[in-house]
C-alpha positions in Angstrom: 0.0 0.0 0.0 1.4 3.4 -0.9 2.8 5.5 1.9 2.2 9.3 2.0 4.0 11.9 4.1 1.8 14.0 6.3 2.2 16.5 9.1 2.6 14.8 12.4 0.2 17.1 14.1 -2.4 17.5 11.5 -5.5 17.0 13.6 -6.2 20.5 14.8 -9.3 22.6 15.1 -10.2 25.2 12.5 -11.6 27.4 15.3 -11.4 26.8 19.0 -9.4 28.1 22.0 -6.2 27.8 19.9 -4.5 31.0 18.9 -3.1 31.8 15.4 0.4 31.2 16.8 -0.5 27.8 18.1 -1.8 26.8 14.7 1.3 28.1 12.9 3.6 26.3 15.4 2.2 23.0 14.5 3.2 23.4 10.9 6.4 25.4 11.2 9.0 22.6 11.4 9.3 20.4 8.3 11.3 17.9 10.4 8.1 16.9 12.1 6.9 15.0 9.1 6.1 11.3 9.5 4.9 8.4 7.3 1.4 7.0 7.6 -1.0 4.8 5.7 -4.8 5.0 5.2 -5.4 2.2 7.6 -3.4 3.8 10.4 -5.0 7.1 9.8 -8.4 5.4 9.9 -7.6 3.9 13.4 -6.4 7.2 14.7 -9.6 8.8 13.4 -11.8 6.2 15.2 -9.8 6.9 18.4 -10.2 10.6 18.4 -13.6 10.8 20.1 -13.4 7.8 22.3 -14.1 10.0 25.4 -17.6 10.4 24.1 -18.1 6.8 23.2 -16.7 5.1 26.3 -17.8 6.1 29.8 -15.2 8.4 31.2 -15.1 10.9 34.1 -14.7 13.9 31.9 -17.7 13.6 29.7 -20.0 12.6 32.5 -18.8 15.0 35.2 -18.2 18.0 33.0 -20.8 17.5 30.3 -23.7 15.1 30.9 -24.2 15.4 34.6 -24.7 19.2 34.2 -26.8 19.2 31.0 -28.3 16.3 29.2 -28.9 13.9 32.1 -30.9 16.4 34.3 -32.8 17.7 31.2 -33.8 14.2 30.3 -34.6 13.1 33.9 -32.8 9.9 33.5 -31.2 10.3 36.9 -31.7 12.2 40.1 -30.7 15.9 39.9 -30.5 18.4 42.7 -32.3 21.6 41.9 -29.4 24.0 42.1 -29.2 27.5 40.7 -28.3 27.8 37.0 -29.1 24.1 36.3 -30.7 24.9 32.9 -27.7 26.8 31.6 -25.2 24.7 29.6 -21.8 25.6 31.1 -18.8 26.9 29.2 -16.7 23.9 30.1 -19.3 21.4 28.8 -19.8 23.4 25.6 -16.1 23.9 25.0 -15.2 20.2 25.7 -17.6 18.7 23.2 -16.9 21.4 20.6 -13.2 20.9 20.7 -13.5 17.2 20.6 -15.8 17.3 17.6 -13.6 19.6 15.6 -10.5 17.6 16.4 -12.4 14.6 15.2 -13.5 16.4 12.1 -9.9 17.5 11.3 -8.8 13.9 11.5 -11.5 12.8 9.1 -10.7 15.6 6.7 -7.0 14.6 6.9 -8.0 11.1 6.0 -9.8 12.4 2.9 -6.8 14.5 2.0 -4.5 11.5 2.3 -6.8 9.4 0.2 -7.0 12.0 -2.5 -3.2 11.7 -3.1 -3.4 8.0 -3.7 -3.5 6.4 -7.1 -6.9 5.5 -8.5 -6.0 1.8 -7.9 -5.1 2.4 -4.3 -8.2 4.6 -3.7 -10.4 1.8 -5.0 -8.6 -0.8 -2.9 -9.0 1.4 0.2 -12.6 2.5 -0.5 -14.0 0.6 2.5 -11.9 2.7 4.8 -13.5 5.9 3.4 -17.0 4.5 3.6 -16.7 3.2 7.1 -15.0 6.4 8.3 -17.8 8.6 6.8 -20.5 6.5 8.4 -18.8 6.9 11.8 -18.2 10.6 11.1 -21.8 11.2 10.3 -22.9 9.4 13.5 -21.0 11.9 15.6 -21.8 14.9 13.3 -25.5 14.1 13.8 -25.0 14.6 17.6 -23.2 17.9 17.1 -26.0 19.2 14.9 -28.6 18.0 17.4 -26.9 20.1 20.1 -26.3 23.4 18.2 -28.1 23.3 14.9 -26.0 25.1 12.2 -22.3 24.4 12.6 -19.2 25.0 10.6 -19.0 21.8 8.5 -18.3 21.5 4.8 -15.5 24.1 4.9 -14.2 23.4 8.4 -11.4 21.2 9.6 -9.2 22.0 6.6 -6.1 23.4 8.2 -4.0 20.6 6.7 -5.7 21.0 3.3 -4.9 24.7 3.5 -1.2 24.0 4.1 -1.4 25.3 7.7 -2.7 28.7 6.6 -4.8 29.8 9.6 -6.5 32.7 7.8 -7.5 30.6 4.9 -8.8 27.8 7.1 -10.8 30.2 9.2 -12.3 32.0 6.2 -13.6 28.7 4.9 -15.2 27.6 8.1 -18.7 28.9 7.3 -21.7 27.7 9.2 -23.7 25.1 7.2 -27.5 25.0 7.6 -28.5 22.1 10.0 -31.1 20.7 7.6 -28.7 20.8 4.7 -26.2 18.8 6.8 -28.8 16.2 7.5 -29.7 16.1 3.8 -26.1 15.6 2.8 -25.6 12.8 5.4 -28.8 11.0 4.3 -27.8 11.3 0.6 -24.4 9.8 1.3 -25.6 7.1 3.6 -28.2 6.0 1.1 -25.4 5.7 -1.5 -23.1 3.8 0.9 -25.9 1.3 1.7 -26.1 0.4 -2.0 -22.3 0.5 -2.6 -21.6 -1.8 0.4 -23.8 -4.5 -1.3 -21.4 -4.7 -4.2 -18.0 -3.6 -2.8 -15.0 -5.8 -3.4 -12.4 -5.6 -0.6 -8.9 -6.9 -1.4 -7.7 -9.7 1.0 -4.8 -7.5 2.2 -7.1 -4.7 3.1 -9.6 -7.0 4.7 -6.9 -8.5 6.9 -5.5 -5.1 7.9 -8.9 -3.7 8.7 -9.7 -6.5 11.1 -7.0 -5.0 13.3 -7.4 -1.3 12.7 -11.2 -1.3 12.8 -12.0 -1.7 16.5 -15.7 -1.1 16.0 -16.7 -3.8 13.4 -13.4 -5.4 12.8 -13.6 -5.1 9.1 -17.0 -6.9 8.9 -18.6 -5.4 5.8 -22.0 -6.8 6.8 -21.9 -5.0 10.2 -20.9 -1.7 8.5 -24.0 -2.2 6.3 -26.2 -2.6 9.4 -24.5 0.4 11.0 -25.1 2.5 7.9 -28.8 1.5 7.5 -29.5 1.8 11.2 -28.0 5.2 11.2 -30.3 6.1 8.3 -33.2 4.9 10.4 -32.1 7.2 13.3 -31.7 10.2 11.0 -34.9 9.6 9.1 -36.8 9.2 12.4 -35.3 12.4 13.7 -36.5 14.5 10.8 -39.9 12.7 10.4 -41.9 15.6 11.7 -40.4 18.1 9.2 -42.8 18.5 6.3 -40.1 18.9 3.7 -38.5 15.6 4.8 -41.6 13.6 5.1 -41.8 12.2 1.5 -38.2 11.1 1.8 -38.8 9.6 5.3 -41.7 7.5 4.0 -40.0 6.4 0.8 -36.6 5.4 2.4 -38.0 3.7 5.5 -40.4 1.7 3.3 -37.4 0.7 1.2 -35.4 -0.3 4.2 -38.1 -2.3 5.9 -39.3 -3.8 2.7 -35.9 -5.1 1.6 -34.1 -6.4 4.7 -31.6 -8.5 2.8 -30.5 -5.4 0.7 -30.8 -2.9 3.5 -30.1 -4.9 6.8 -30.5 -3.1 10.1 -29.4 -4.1 13.6 -32.1 -6.5 14.7 -30.5 -8.4 17.5 -28.1 -7.6 20.3 -25.5 -9.8 18.7 -25.2 -7.2 16.0 -25.2 -4.1 18.2 -22.7 -1.5 17.0 -20.4 -0.9 19.9 -16.8 -0.5 21.1 -15.9 -3.4 23.3 -13.3 -3.3 26.1 -11.0 -6.2 25.5 -8.5 -5.3 28.2 -8.9 -2.7 30.9 -5.2 -1.9 30.6 -5.6 -1.0 26.9 -6.3 2.4 25.5 -9.9 1.5 24.9 -11.3 1.5 28.4 -13.6 3.2 30.8 -10.9 4.3 33.2 -7.3 5.3 33.1 -5.9 2.3 31.1 -4.1 1.1 34.2 -6.7 -1.4 35.3 -8.2 0.9 37.8 -11.9 1.1 38.6 -14.3 2.6 36.0 -14.5 6.4 35.7 -18.3 6.0 35.1 -19.3 6.1 38.7 -17.1 9.0 39.8 -18.1 10.9 36.7 -21.8 10.5 37.5 -21.5 11.4 41.2 -19.1 14.3 40.8 -20.4 16.9 43.2 -24.0 15.7 42.8 -26.0 12.6 42.9 -26.5 11.7 39.2 -26.0 8.0 39.9 -29.3 8.1 41.8 -32.7 7.2 40.3 -35.3 9.6 39.0 -38.8 9.2 40.6 -40.7 9.0 37.3 -38.5 6.2 35.8 -38.4 4.2 39.0 -42.2 4.5 39.6 -42.9 3.3 36.1 -40.6 0.4 36.4 -42.0 -0.5 39.9 -45.6 -0.3 38.8 -45.1 -2.6 35.8 -42.6 -5.1 37.3 -40.0 -4.1 34.7 -37.4 -6.9 34.6 -34.7 -4.2 34.1 -35.3 -2.7 37.5 -33.0 -5.0 39.4 -30.3 -5.1 36.8 -30.3 -1.4 36.2 -30.7 -0.2 39.8 -29.9 -1.0 43.4 -32.4 -0.4 46.2 -31.6 2.7 48.2 -33.4 1.4 51.3 -31.3 -1.7 51.7 -33.2 -2.7 54.9 -36.4 -3.2 53.0 -35.1 -3.6 49.4 -37.2 -0.7 48.1 -36.6 1.1 44.9 -37.4 4.8 45.3 -36.6 7.7 43.0 -36.0 11.3 43.8 -38.7 13.8 42.9 -37.4 16.5 40.5 -40.1 19.0 41.6 -38.9 19.2 45.2 -36.8 22.1 46.4 -33.1 21.6 46.8 -33.4 21.4 50.6 -36.1 18.7 50.5 -34.1 16.7 47.9 -30.9 16.9 50.0 -32.7 15.7 53.1 -34.1 12.6 51.2 -30.7 11.8 49.6 -29.0 12.1 53.0 -31.5 9.6 54.4 -30.1 7.0 51.9 -33.5 5.8 50.6 -33.0 6.7 46.9 -32.1 3.9 44.5 -28.9 4.2 42.5 -27.8 2.9 39.1 -26.5 -0.6 39.6 -22.7 -0.5 40.1 -22.0 -4.1 39.0 -24.0 -3.8 35.8 -23.2 -0.2 34.9 -21.2 2.3 36.8 -18.4 0.1 38.1 -18.4 -2.3 35.2 -14.9 -1.9 33.7 -16.0 -3.9 30.6 -19.1 -2.0 29.7 -18.9 -1.3 25.9 -19.4 2.1 24.3 -22.7 1.7 22.6 -23.2 3.5 19.2 -26.5 2.0 18.0 -28.4 -1.0 19.4 -31.2 -3.2 18.3 -33.6 -1.8 20.9 -33.3 1.8 19.5 -33.7 0.6 15.9 -36.7 -1.5 16.6 -38.4 1.2 18.6 -37.7 3.8 15.8 -39.2 1.4 13.3 -42.2 0.9 15.6 -42.9 4.6 15.3 -42.5 4.5 11.5 -45.0 1.6 11.3 -47.4 3.4 13.6 -47.4 6.5 11.4 -47.7 4.4 8.3 -50.9 2.8 9.6 -49.4 -0.7 10.0 -50.4 -1.4 13.6 -49.4 -5.1 13.6 -45.9 -4.3 12.4 -45.6 -1.5 14.9 -46.6 -3.7 17.8 -44.1 -6.4 16.7 -41.3 -3.9 16.5 -42.3 -2.3 19.8 -42.3 -5.7 21.6 -39.0 -6.6 19.9 -37.4 -3.3 21.0 -38.4 -3.9 24.6 -37.2 -7.5 24.5 -33.8 -6.5 23.1 -33.4 -3.8 25.7 -34.1 -6.1 28.6 -31.7 -8.8 27.3 -29.1 -6.1 26.6 -29.0 -4.9 30.2 -28.7 -8.5 31.5 -25.9 -9.1 29.0 -24.0 -6.1 30.3 -24.1 -7.7 33.8 -22.4 -10.8 32.5 -19.4 -8.7 31.4 -18.8 -7.3 34.9 -16.1 -8.6 37.2 -17.4 -6.4 40.0 -19.9 -7.8 42.4 -20.3 -4.8 44.7 -24.1 -4.8 44.0 -24.5 -8.4 45.2 -25.9 -11.4 43.4 -28.4 -10.8 40.6 -31.6 -12.9 40.2 -31.4 -14.2 36.6 -34.1 -13.2 34.2 -37.1 -15.5 34.6 -38.6 -17.4 31.6 -41.9 -15.5 31.7 -40.8 -12.1 32.9 -40.6 -10.4 29.5 -43.9 -11.9 28.4 -45.6 -10.8 31.6 -44.0 -7.3 31.3 -45.3 -6.9 27.7 -48.8 -7.8 28.9 -48.8 -5.4 31.9 -51.4 -2.6 31.7 -49.0 0.2 31.5 -46.8 -1.4 28.8 -49.0 -3.5 26.6 -49.6 -2.2 23.1 -53.1 -0.6 23.3 -54.9 2.7 23.0 -54.9 5.5 20.4 -52.0 6.2 18.2 -51.1 9.1 20.5 -51.0 6.8 23.5 -49.0 4.2 21.5 -46.4 6.9 20.6 -46.1 7.6 24.4 -45.3 3.9 24.9 -42.6 4.0 22.3 -41.0 7.2 23.6 -41.1 5.9 27.1 -39.3 2.7 26.2 -36.6 4.6 24.3 -36.1 6.8 27.4 -35.6 3.8 29.6 -33.3 2.0 27.1 -31.1 5.1 26.6 -31.0 5.9 30.4 -27.6 7.3 31.2 -25.8 5.2 28.6 -26.8 7.4 25.6 -27.5 10.9 26.9 -27.3 12.7 23.5 -29.8 10.5 21.8 -32.1 10.6 24.8 -32.2 14.4 25.0 -32.7 14.7 21.2 -35.7 12.3 21.2 -37.3 14.0 24.2 -37.0 17.4 22.5 -38.4 15.9 19.2 -41.4 14.1 20.6 -42.0 16.1 23.8 -42.4 12.6 25.3 -42.3 11.3 27.9 -43.9 14.3 29.6 -41.8 15.7 32.4 -42.4 18.3 35.1 -39.5 20.5 36.0 -39.1 22.9 38.9 -38.4 26.3 37.4 -35.1 28.0 38.2 -35.1 31.4 39.7 -32.3 32.5 37.3 -32.3 33.7 33.7 -33.1 30.3 32.2 -36.2 29.0 33.9 -36.5 25.6 32.2 -34.3 23.3 30.0 -33.1 25.0 26.8 -33.8 23.9 23.2 -30.1 23.9 22.2 -26.6 24.7 23.4 -24.9 28.1 22.9 -21.8 28.3 20.6 -18.5 28.5 22.4 -17.4 32.1 23.1 -14.2 31.4 21.1 -16.2 31.3 18.0 -16.9 35.0 18.3 -13.1 35.7 18.6 -11.6 33.3 16.1 -14.4 32.8 13.6 -15.9 36.2 13.8 -17.1 36.8 10.3 -18.7 33.4 10.0 -20.2 33.6 13.4 -22.0 36.8 12.7 -24.1 34.9 10.1 -25.6 32.8 12.9 -25.4 35.1 15.8 -29.2 35.8 15.8 -29.8 32.1 16.3 -27.3 31.8 19.1 -29.7 31.6 22.1 -31.2 28.9 24.3 -34.7 29.3 22.8 -33.9 28.6 19.1 -35.1 25.1 18.2 -33.2 22.6 16.1 -34.9 22.3 12.7 -36.4 18.9 13.5 -37.9 20.2 16.7 -41.4 21.1 15.3 -43.8 20.1 18.0 
């Protein structure tokens, strides 16, 4: 495979906290050139956002605990002042991670463009797989901010290290146009992957470099089509997208062999922890305990249960209750959740009494081997249930709904089998009739009007996402306005959870001209384009 010389530090932001001098310094010394190959660049690209795939202290303590988790009511949250304002640290951390990730992707494309036609054809699977993964994370960024610098951003390497040229090109793309471009490309990839020919040498190398799907083309097909389902579901309420949503989802569901999606937990798209001392881990890669618990707790109690979720699980004998949570009242084995509408003083008194359930440490928060989930069967099935419901195919909607719940329950029990930590005590195995009984329980069984059935779907997505997928959880809650939550208004400037994040303040400094084009939208009340209810 042909080698190409690239800048050793090519993966920088177009605009961020970095100064012009810092950008120039990275490119000033020609001796800092190194050799690389497409496969190695691909592996480096996949690694660049692992902090937001695995369960680390930084993303949970700095970002999720202070924003998406309380706004989604997936865990207990103390009603402190300013709780509905996304903090500068959270905004800056995700923004800088995303644009570093983008720069790596753009550098991969630049490298590929310098290959011969024959090498480009041989390495085509790397570009397709990288773009699928890039679009997954891009969707999350768009869902947080709306318009973002995109098509012209991340090009510092392409611009030869010219800071002014790179900044000038970093214009904000319209959020809906980004979704359109991603859907166009993903549709093309889904067809191309059905006929792609991967050379044996590339296939062998990719099995090592691709730590997501290990070079399995079929799994990349399922990832691609399941991501299409997610994006199409997200825009399904937007009138201009609805013809496309109906057509493409009908094509996907009507041609499962051509457009396979993730239908079982065995095919979930995830990053597995093979060794806790490797760089792919949930801690410090020294074999220490998972960062997940300490990140959730931080200075608050985000590992404790929310009342609405716990009450729902209790009332319907949800089999996930004991595998997802631990009783707070150990003397009586009771699962209680914290009421988000109480004052901070009242909440603190209850928490101090030790009666609130917590997320199960052995299954989740102290499980060193918990995988970083990207898309799972439960999410895909529940999204398809919504599609079938809207299409008037009630039988198919019910089947997908039941399948989604079943996959979710089995997934959480599977997570427990990975754990080497038994701090939560022995777990009663899943009984042979528990899932069947749960699906037949009054609050869960498929019945009622279409509006009531949509509530059922949204509620199951919420439980499945829990604290494992905060970005998708908050996006779906904003899109559907379901489940319905009650929040205690804050006394500060922002009374209730916002509709989006603000742009980092550095954008005003280092991307001034381009920022001015979106400045009027840069407030907490502006909705993302798919938020139409």
